[in-house]
C-alpha angles and dihedrals in degrees: 000000000000123000115254090186127025122180123184127189096334111192131177130167130188103202109305094343115095102211098176118026121193096320117179130172141136134215119207128209112296095004127134109214121190129208105200125190149111125281106283097031094114102259096131094041088053095049091047087058093045091052092046093246094117128041114239125233089211144346138054136272126193127183114199089337094311117118113239124225129142093268096047104103095170089061094044091050088063089062133077110199124200107185127200093253117065109254099198134113104249096206092057127074121249092255091049090051092049092048090052095049092043089056090053087055090056096258120143142169121347095357089055092050090048092051094046093050092046092050092049092050092051093057093038096244099120096111090049096042096114097046120102115262092231086068094055126103116244091260092052093050088053093050091050086049088056091049087054089056094052099052102096094043095245122203088226128035114199117199120187110202092312094178101054112129098000128126118260095253091054089041091057088044091056091047092050091053091051090049093052095047092050088049091055092053108261118143114238137193109197124186119195143148089208114102094203095054093054091047094048099044112023128087088193132015133202112203107218117197125166090346100310135095107239100181139004137191145076117320088258093048092050092051090049090050093061096039098244117160138212123245130217125197112189116185120202149123129257132048099356091163090056092047089050091052093048092048092054086066094054120105113259094015108123098177137007127182135169108231130168097334098320142082114242112202135183112207140172086233121007097195091054092044094048099079090049090049093051090050089052093051090052091049093055098039102253117150107220112222101170140005126198123184112201110193118190115252138216091265094067087044092055094044089051093050102039104025092235138079119251111255136167 
């Protein structure tokens, strides 16, 4: 799988403050990559350099093999940028906005109409396409913003915290749109400070803190890097002490205790251990009434890596 985006040793300082410090990552074809970090971590500065909007103090960026710099229009044409602030004309309808931006991309006639209709369908705004943007909710404006970034069929879609300040329904609609795009093979760079968004959308995640990527990988890989474990809670009746003792002998089980009518287990992988735990319960005559698998989340990983919780 080729790299649609490759960043090497990106660096940017504003006076004495180093906003981005030696950041490197790649995004493959059809991959959704998340930059996860709190406000002020350097996410927007990083994507501004990726998109050629900001000069780098150091490092290299290539888009589909093309070197990125502020004057390289060919590299920029491969990117669809959706900024934090809504970049639409409020007194025009969504369709009029998209037709305007499409013409700036060189689209005309039938192809322009087809692209506009397709983009509106992706973000679920077809029924409101001819309403003025000024009458849209915040979430609808952000969805129209995403549509504008999709018109020219970019190789890389860059979304800078697209769900900030929107209602839950619109937020879910935005996330569904991003999931659909990733499923259709578009490469996506997604910045967020919401753990659940990164876990839901991203194939790989770079955790950005104080301008540096402190860890990178899939959610499972990040959890394994910091040694976090799954937890199983198996409720039932019968010889729970005997089941706990038997579970302690199972491969991958780190701890097993009988507490308040349930077995509490710590395992390297709860889903792999679960069939063996059920077999052990049958062997000692325990009737299983409930099973809960508690997998560690990115909040635990971020806290471990940075010493602080991720907050707005």
